[in-house]
C-alpha positions in Angstrom: -1.4 -8.5 6.9 -2.5 -5.8 4.4 -0.7 -3.1 6.5 2.4 -5.2 6.6 2.4 -5.7 2.8 1.8 -2.0 2.2 4.7 -1.1 4.4 6.9 -3.6 2.6 5.7 -2.2 -0.7 6.7 1.3 0.4 10.1 0.3 1.7 10.9 -1.6 -1.6 9.8 1.4 -3.6 12.0 3.7 -1.5 14.9 1.4 -1.8 14.5 1.2 -5.6 13.7 -2.5 -5.9 12.9 -2.9 -9.6 10.4 -5.8 -9.3 7.3 -3.7 -9.1 4.9 -6.2 -10.7 5.0 -8.9 -8.1 4.8 -6.5 -5.2 1.9 -4.7 -6.8 0.1 -7.9 -7.3 0.6 -8.9 -3.6 -0.5 -5.5 -2.4 -3.7 -5.7 -4.5 -4.5 -9.2 -3.2 -4.0 -8.1 0.3 -6.2 -5.0 0.0 -8.9 -7.0 -1.8 -8.8 -9.8 0.8 -9.3 -7.4 3.6 -12.6 -6.3 2.0 -13.7 -9.6 0.8 -13.0 -11.8 3.8 -13.1 -9.6 6.9 -16.1 -9.9 9.1 -15.6 -6.4 10.4 -16.7 -4.2 7.5 -16.0 -0.8 9.0 -12.5 -1.8 10.2 -11.8 -3.2 6.7 -12.9 0.0 5.1 -10.8 2.2 7.3 -7.8 -0.2 6.8 -8.1 0.1 3.0 -8.6 3.9 3.2 -5.6 4.2 5.4 -3.4 2.2 3.0 -4.6 4.3 0.1 -4.0 7.6 1.9 -0.6 6.4 3.0 0.3 5.5 -0.7 -0.8 9.0 -1.8 1.2 10.6 0.9 4.2 8.6 -0.1 3.6 9.5 -3.8 3.5 13.2 -3.1 6.5 13.0 -0.8 8.5 11.2 -3.4 7.5 13.8 -6.1 8.4 16.7 -3.9 11.7 15.0 -3.0 12.7 14.5 -6.7 11.5 17.9 -7.8 14.2 19.7 -5.8 
């Protein structure tokens, strides 16, 4: 679920959807829930790290795209 919500968050950001508050709250709850409720701690950790790494890659990609 957290991976799906992070993907939706990225797509909405790329499309320029202006409602960032609600989507940010949903993404936070999804990432928090993975760590809080998952019985597989190592998988939860790698899922959260993957989401965070993907968000940084998306951030730098967007910065480079708009810099040119």
